[in-house]
C-alpha positions in Angstrom: -19.8 140.2 -16.4 -17.1 142.8 -15.6 -17.3 141.9 -12.0 -16.6 138.2 -12.8 -13.8 139.3 -15.1 -12.1 141.1 -12.1 -13.0 138.4 -9.6 -11.1 135.8 -11.7 -8.1 137.9 -12.4 -5.2 137.2 -10.1 -2.6 139.3 -12.0 -1.3 140.6 -15.3 1.5 139.4 -17.5 3.0 142.2 -19.5 4.9 141.0 -22.5 7.2 143.6 -24.0 7.4 143.8 -27.8 10.5 143.8 -29.9 10.2 144.3 -33.7 8.5 143.0 -36.8 9.4 143.4 -40.4 7.5 145.3 -43.2 5.3 142.2 -43.7 4.4 141.9 -40.0 6.6 138.9 -39.3 7.8 139.0 -35.7 11.6 139.0 -34.9 13.1 136.0 -33.3 13.5 138.0 -30.1 9.8 138.9 -30.1 8.9 135.2 -30.6 11.3 134.1 -27.8 9.5 136.4 -25.4 6.1 135.2 -26.5 7.0 131.5 -26.4 8.3 131.9 -22.9 5.2 133.8 -21.9 3.0 131.1 -23.3 4.7 128.4 -21.2 4.8 130.6 -18.0 1.3 132.0 -18.1 -0.4 131.3 -14.8 -4.1 130.6 -14.3 -6.0 133.7 -13.5 -3.5 136.0 -15.2 -4.5 138.3 -18.1 -2.0 139.3 -20.8 -1.0 142.8 -21.8 1.2 143.0 -25.0 3.1 146.1 -25.8 4.2 147.8 -29.0 2.8 150.3 -31.5 4.6 151.9 -34.3 8.1 153.4 -34.9 10.9 153.2 -37.4 12.9 150.9 -35.1 9.9 148.8 -34.1 7.2 148.5 -36.8 6.4 150.4 -40.0 3.3 148.4 -41.0 -0.3 149.8 -40.6 -1.0 147.4 -37.8 0.3 147.8 -34.2 3.2 145.5 -33.3 1.3 144.3 -30.3 -1.4 143.1 -32.6 1.0 140.7 -34.2 2.1 139.5 -30.8 -1.5 138.9 -29.8 -2.2 137.1 -33.0 0.8 134.9 -32.4 -0.5 133.9 -29.0 -4.0 133.4 -30.2 -2.7 130.9 -32.9 -0.9 129.0 -30.0 -4.4 128.5 -28.5 -4.9 131.3 -25.9 -8.4 132.7 -25.7 -9.2 136.3 -26.6 -10.6 136.7 -23.1 -7.1 136.4 -21.7 -6.0 139.7 -23.2 -6.3 143.2 -21.8 -6.1 146.4 -23.9 -2.9 146.7 -26.0 -0.2 149.3 -24.9 0.5 151.3 -28.0 4.1 152.1 -27.0 7.2 152.9 -29.0 9.9 152.2 -26.4 10.5 150.6 -22.9 9.6 153.7 -21.0 6.3 154.0 -22.8 5.8 150.2 -22.3 5.9 150.9 -18.5 3.8 154.1 -18.5 1.0 152.9 -20.8 0.9 149.5 -19.1 0.6 151.2 -15.7 -2.4 153.1 -16.9 -4.1 150.0 -18.2 -3.2 147.8 -15.2 -4.2 150.5 -12.8 -7.9 150.1 -13.9 -8.0 146.7 -12.2 -7.8 145.8 -8.5 -4.7 143.6 -8.8 -1.2 144.0 -7.4 0.7 141.0 -9.0 2.4 141.8 -12.3 4.8 139.6 -14.3 7.0 141.4 -16.9 8.5 139.4 -19.7 11.4 140.6 -21.8 14.8 139.3 -23.0 17.8 138.5 -21.0 19.9 141.4 -22.5 17.1 143.9 -21.7 16.3 142.9 -18.1 18.5 145.5 -16.2 16.8 148.4 -17.9 13.3 146.9 -17.6 13.8 146.3 -13.9 15.0 149.9 -13.5 12.0 151.4 -15.4 9.2 149.2 -14.2 10.5 149.1 -10.6 9.9 152.9 -10.5 6.7 153.2 -12.4 5.1 150.1 -10.9 6.5 150.8 -7.4 3.2 149.8 -5.6 3.0 146.4 -7.3 4.4 143.0 -6.6 6.6 142.5 -9.6 8.1 139.3 -11.0 10.5 139.6 -13.9 11.0 136.7 -16.4 13.6 136.8 -19.2 13.8 134.8 -22.4 17.2 133.5 -23.6 18.2 135.4 -26.7 19.6 133.2 -29.5 21.6 135.6 -31.8 25.2 135.9 -32.9 27.8 137.1 -30.4 28.3 140.2 -32.5 24.6 141.2 -32.5 24.4 140.5 -28.7 27.4 142.8 -28.1 25.6 145.6 -30.0 22.4 145.1 -28.0 24.3 144.9 -24.6 26.2 148.1 -25.5 23.0 149.9 -26.3 21.4 148.7 -23.1 24.3 149.8 -20.9 24.3 153.3 -22.6 20.6 153.7 -22.3 20.4 152.6 -18.7 23.2 155.0 -17.7 21.3 157.8 -19.4 18.1 156.9 -17.6 19.9 156.8 -14.2 21.5 160.2 -14.9 18.5 162.0 -16.5 15.6 160.2 -14.9 12.5 158.6 -16.4 10.1 160.9 -18.1 7.5 160.8 -20.8 
């Protein structure tokens, strides 16, 4: 059974989490990423969703990635499409934990899904941690106010500068 699972797997789509509220409702940004993933998922690809717990991410008793997985299951994806969840708290952990999970399989093709505003940092981090893989990056269009977008973009620029200066570590 495990051999047929591997034989049929062409690659992995990693869907980066965003946030959910105290009732487990996914943010609009998380849903944008999941909806795009649902439409772009290729035959033979397994799904890896990311996100655990954290004050900025999720304060419920259930992992954020579980809400993401449930969302995609409700859209009609089979449970067999999912790999283990990456219980991460940030983008660096998304990459490290996903690398450990994906590394167990004999695949080289990985698609990473995130938001448009987040893409530069994701490419920087995943490009280094998944350096021996064929990476494809897909970004969802973020539909938020200009003011909120400005805040997100400022955070992304600042964090990317810090990563480039200090390096990626866990």
